N, C-alpha and C positions, 0 to 999 in steps of 0.2 A: 643458308644451310649451316655455315660455320657459326653463326650467331646461336642457332638452335643447339648445336653440339656443345658450344661453350656454356650455354645456360644449363644444358643437361649435366655436363661434368661438374659444374659448380653446385647444382642442386644435389647430385649424387654424393659429392664430397660432404655436404652439410648433413644430409640424411644419414649417411653412414657414420658420421661423427656422433650423432645422437644415439644410434643403436649400439655402436661399439663401446661407447663410453657412458652407457646408461647410469652406472653406479657412481661415476666420477664427474658427472655433469654439474655445472653450477645450478643455482635455483631457477634461473630463467630458462636454461636449456632443459632442465628436468621437467619444468612445467610444459614446455613445448613438446617434449617427448611423450608425456602422458596424454596430452591432447591428441597428438597424431595417432598414437597407439590405440586410444579409446575409440576415435572415429573409425580407424581402419578395422578394428576387430568388430565393432558393432555393425558397420556397413557390410562387411563380409559375411557375418553371421546372418544378418537379415536376408541377404541375397541367396545364400546357400540353403537357408531353410526352405525357400520357395523351390529351389532346384531339387532338394531332397524329397519334398512332397511330390513333385512331378515324377521323380524316379521310383518312388514307392508305388504310385499309381501305375506307371509303366510296367514295373516288375509283376505286380498283381495281375495286370491284364495279360502279360505274356505267359505267366505261369498258369493262368486259368485256362489256357487253350490246350486241349489234348494234342493237337498237331504240333504246337510249339514245344510241348514237353517231350514229345517223341523226337523232334528234330534236335533238341538241345542235349538230350542225354541226361543221365542222373546227376553227373557232376555239375553241369551247368545249372540244373534245377536246384541242387543243394546250395550252390553258390548264391543264386538269386534269393533263396529263402533266408540264408544267413545275412546277406547284405541288406535285405529289406528290414530285418529285425534291427540291424545296426543303424540304419537310416531313421527308423521310427524313434529309437532311443536318442539319436542325434537331434532330431527335430525338437523333442521335449527338452533336452539339456540346453541346446543352443537358444531356445526361446526364453528359458529362465535367465540366461546370461544377458540377453538383449534388454531385459526389463530392469537390470540393475542401474543404479545411478552412476553418473560419471565419476564422482569422488571415490566410489568403491573400487574403480579400476586402478587407483593408486596402490592398491595392495598387490605386491609382486606375485604372491601365490595365486591370486585370482587370475591374473593375466597369464600365468603359466598354465593354469587349468583350461582357460579359454583356448590358448594356443594348442594344447594337447588334443582337446575335443575337435578343433578345427582340422588339425593334421590327420587325425583318425578318419574324419569324413573324407578328405581328399585321397587318402591311401585306399580307402574302400571304393571311392568313386572310380578311380582309374581302372581298378580291376573289375568293378561291377559293370561299367559301361561296356567293356569288351564282351562280357557274358551276355548281357541283355541284347546288345547289337547282333550277336551271333544268332540268337533265337528269335529276335523280334522281326528281322527282315525276312520276307518270303523268298528272296533270292539274293544273289551276290551283290547286285547294285543297290537294292534298298537297304541291305544290312550296312553296306559301306557308307551310304548317305546318312543313315541314322547315327552311325558311330562318329562320323566327321562332325555332324551337327552338335552332338553331345560334347565332343572334345573342344569345339569352338566355344560353346557356352562355358565350359570349364575354364578356358583361358581368358574369357572376357570378364569373369566375375572377380577372382581373387587378386589381392595385392600381397604377394609373398615377401616375407623378409628373408634375409640370407639363410638363417637357420632352417626356416620352413622349406626353402628351395632345396637345400642339401638333403632333407629327409624325403621330400615328395617327388622330386625328379626321378629318382630310381624307381619308384612305384609307377610313375608315368611311363618310363621306358619299358618296364615289365609288362604293363597293361597293353602297350602298343605291340610289343613282341608277341604277347599271348594272342592278341586279336589277329595279327598277321598269320600266326600259326593256325588258328582255328579257321581263318578264312581261306587258308591254303593259297595265299596271295602269290601271284607270279612276280618275277623280277621286274617286269614292266610296270605292274601296279605299284610296287614299292617305289620305283623311280619316279612315278607320277605323284605318289602321295607325299613323299618327303619334302619336295620343294613347296608344295601347297601348305604342308604342315608348318614349315619354317616361316612362310609368309604370314600365316595366321598367328604364329608365335610373335613375330615382329609387331604385328598390329596390336596384339594384346599387351605387349611390353610398352608400346607407345601409350596405350590407354592407361596402363598402370602408372606410367610416368606422370601423366596429366592429373590423375587422381591424387597421387601422393604429393605432387607439387601443390595442388590445391589445399590439401590438408596442411602442408608445411606453411604456406602463406597465411592460411586461416589461423594456424597456431601462433605465428608471429603477431598477428593483429590482436588475437585474444590475450596473449601474454602481455603485450604492450598496453592494451586496454585495462587489464587487471592491475598492472603496475601504476597506471594513471589513477585508477580508482583508489588504490592504496595510498598514493600520494595525496589525493583529494581528501581521503579519510583522515590523514594526519593533519592536513590543513584545517579541516572542519572540526577536529577534535577539541581545539581550544575555544571554539566559538559556538558550535551547534551541538545539540543533543542527538538529533536524528538527521540523517541525510540519505535521500533516496534518488535513484535515477530511474525514470519511467521511460521505457522503450515502447513507443506506440506501435511500431511496425511488428515487433515480436511479441507484443502484449506481455512484457516481462518487467519486473521491478527488482532492482538490485539495491541492497542496503550498503551504502558507502560508510556510514558511521552510525553506531548505535550505543548510547550510553548505558543501556540495559535497564532503564527505569520504566519503560513503556511495555505493559504486558501484551498489548495487541500485536507487537512485533516479535513473533516467536520463531521466525525463520529468516535466513539471510537472502533467500530468493523467493519471489512469488509473482503471480501475474498482476498486471495493472488493476484488473477488475477486483482481485482479492484484496490488494492493498487499499484501494479506494473504499471498498465495502468496510474493511476493518477500521479505517480511520474515521469514516462517517459514523459507524456504530459506536466508536469511542468518544465521539464529540458530545458535549453537553447539549441537552435537548434544545435550549434556547438558541444555541449557535449552529444547530444542525443544518438549517436552511442555507447558511453562509458556506458551510463545508460542501454541501451538495452542489451549490452553484459553482464554486471555484475549483472543485476537483472534477468537474465535467470536462472531458477531453475535447469535445466539440467546442465548448465555450472557450477553453484555453487556446485552441487553434485559431478561432475567430479573433480573439483579443490580440494575439501576437501578430496575426496577419494585418490587423488595423494599426500596428506600430508600437504596441506596448511591449516594453522589454522585460518588465517584472510585474508580478501580481503579489501584493502583500496584504495579509489580513491576520487578525488575532482571534483565537477561539479558545475554549476550555476543553481539555482532553482528559479522559479518565486514565490515570496512570495505573492504579491498582486498587481494588476493593472500593470502588466509588470515590476515590481520591482525585478530584478534578483540579487541574492546574491550568493557569493561563499560559498559552504558548503563542509565539509568532510563527507564521508560515510564509515562506518566500518561495514562489514558483518562478523559475526562469527557463527559457528555452535554450537548449544547447545547439550548436552548429551540427547539422546532419553529416555523418561520416559516409553515408551511402545514399543512393537515390531513394530507397525506401525508408531511410532512417529518419526518425522524428523523436527527439529526446527532450524530456522535461526534467529539470533538477528541482527537487523538493527539499527545502532546508527548514528544520523545525528547531526552535530555541525556547527554552524555559524563560518566561518573562513574569513569573508569579511575583517575585520581589518588587519588580518595577511597577506592576499593577497595584500591589498593596500600597506602595508609596504614592502612586498617582491617586488612588482612592482616598488615601489619608489627606493628601493636599487638597483634593476636590472637596472632601468633607469639611476641611478647615476653611475653605473658601466659601462653602455654602452655609456653615453653621455659625450661630452667634457664639463667640468665644466664652461667654459666661454661662449661659443656660444650656448650650448645646442644642437649642432649637434652631430651626432654619432662620437665616437672616432675612432682611426685608426684600432684597432682590430675588433670592431663591424662592421665598414664600410666594411672591407674586407670580414668578415663572411657573412654579409647580401648580398653582391654582388655575392659571390660564390654560395650562396643558390638560388638566383634569376636566375643566369645563368644555374644552374642545372635543375631547375623546368621549365624554359621558354626557352629551348634551340632552339625552332623553330622560335622565334621572333627575331627581330633586335633591338639591344640596343646600346647606345653610352656612352662610359666611358670618362669623362672629368677630367683632372688634371688642377687646377687653382692656380696661384700664384699672390699675390698682388705685383705689381712692386715697387721696391725701399722701401720695407717695413722696412728693417733693418735700412736704413738711417732715416726714419721717427721715428722709435723707439729710435734711438740714439740721434736725435736732439730735438724731442718733448717730449720724455719720454714714459714710458710704459702705463701710464694712457690714453694718446692719442692713443697709439698703440692698446690698448684693445678696445677703443671706435670705431676705424676703423674696427677691426675684428668683433665686434658686428654688426656694420652697414652692413658690407659685408654679414654676415650670414643672416641678415634680408632680404637683396636683393636676396640672393639665395632662401630663403623660398618663396618669392613673385614670383620669376621667374619660379620656377619649380612646378610640381604637388606634391600632398601629397604622391602619390604612388612611386615617384622617391626617390632614396637614396642619402642623402646629408651628407657628413662627413668632419670633420677637421682632417687631418692626420699629420699635422706638425704645426710649428709656424704660417706661413702665407700660408700654402698649404691646399687646399681643393680638395676633390674628389666627383664627382657626377656621378651617373648612371641614364641616362634617359632611362626609360623602354619603350619597344614597340614603337620604332621610325618608323614613317610612311614614312618619307622622309628626306634626308640630308638638304633640304631647311628649314624644320622646325627647325632643330638643329641650323642652321646658324642664323635664325631669333631670337631664344631664346638667343643665345650668344650675338648678337648685342644689344638686349634690356637690357641684364644684364650689359654689359660694359657701355652702355649709362647712365643707371640709377645710376651706381656707380660713374661715373664721375660727374653727376649732384649733387650727395650727397656731393662730395668733394668741388664743387664750392659753394653750398649753405651753407656749414659749414666753409668756409674760410680757407681751407687748402692751403698752398702754392703750386704752380704748379698745378698738377691735379692728381687725383687718377685713376690708370688704372690697368688692369690685363693682364696677359699672360696665354693663355689657349691651352692645347694640347688635341686632340680628337682622340680616337680609336674606330672603329666600330666592334661590336661583330660579329663573324663568318668570316668577311672579313679580319680583322686585327688580329684576335686571338679568341680562344675558351675558354681560361681560364683567371682568374683574372690576373695572373702573366704575361701572354702574352700581354693582353690588357694594363696593367699598363706600361710595358716596351715601347710599341708602343706610348702610350699617353705621356709618359715622354720624349721620343725622340722628339715628335712633340712639346711639351712645350719648350724644349731646342732650337729647331729651331725657335720658335716664339720669344724667348728672344734674340737669336743671330741676328735676323733680325730687332731688334729695339724695342721690347716689344709692349705693348698696341695692341695686336692682337691675333687671334686664328689661329691655324694650325691643319689640320687633319694629321693623321699618314703618315709618309714618304712613306709607302707602297701604299698610295692612290695618291701621288703627281705625 
């Protein structure tokens, strides 16, 4: 008992401090006050709207009966009409207030208007109930039971602040006195009613105490959670562009950090489903399947239950006006703060520069430094991958040598040799499609895979154009003699099904072209 009283005194001191020092509270106390006041007002308004609707129905029912009108008299009937109109207005006004967002309640003028509307309702209520009870009951006992029931409901709903109590209690006393006068209650009735009334009052006060204390504890948790989020936001600010907390239990998503560059994040709070939909829609089409998989909450739960602490992946996101950038996404699971709590932290970081550097390094590793065609290792790897994925189509593998290149190098120097290699690489790029694979696999040896060949005649036409344009380059640039090439050709499926088989057949055809005088192309021996 003493523990309860001690807890009650401590809580009352804390809550009174917030309300008495509303304007002088520090930022943390101010946040707690606004949270408590918002929850209190919204809860009371929601409950009293239902009570007002019931009173309107009761008053209409009582006023519609001729017997009741005769029993109540003109003043009671007039009071019921006026009170009913006030209650109808109250329902409309209170309903508009309950639909407002929490942040709007930070406006002191709005809170005063809510408080005024609320107090007008209860002032009317205490007077109204006495009038309705007088005419609603057919006899003394039914009227008294109805009146007591309505007073009990009145005490069980509201949580009054000190200011509200000072205004409303006098109206309650007047309502009770008015009802006792209309009821013509005897002294014995009053003696019986008063103790019961005070017992009901004590029960309602205990109920109010529990509700307010719940609001107070919730406010502390919310304020502390908000402070933690702000601290996290500052921590993330130097590292991450976006940081979200996904609350699975409440289906809510809070933005902890936002650099402002991502157009799909246009609010600070949204539901999980909205956030996931927005981020998937903003994902580049080729990466969308990866986003859909990793942002699936069931998948996340299963992965973390299996022991994974983090899920990391990289996707391209649309920042604005179809400007896609590479970002890294880190998903971690936070410790639950309640039984129903299940939180995921989503951290997004811009890695566009790193990706560009990686691509640059990868290309440097894949490309021949002189001609910028693919090198030997990359050429083989890409051709093998193409053959595996497109095994139903016909392809042509070419091995090309520049005739007498060693002699040119020895007599004219490596600078001229490099110039010729660059020129031939340029001719290759002009002669074949971007989808074809072009590589330099040796000093003057080049390998080409022509994908999806429709006919042998088209291959021959391409080779004739290539050799003719290369010869023209030699004549235009004053090289002695003429520049020419020897080419060996092997066809996928007919001459072989692997890179190694095709290369051997094309190499044999190339040897045959050189043996027959160079400056020509030959198809695989198996086709001759």
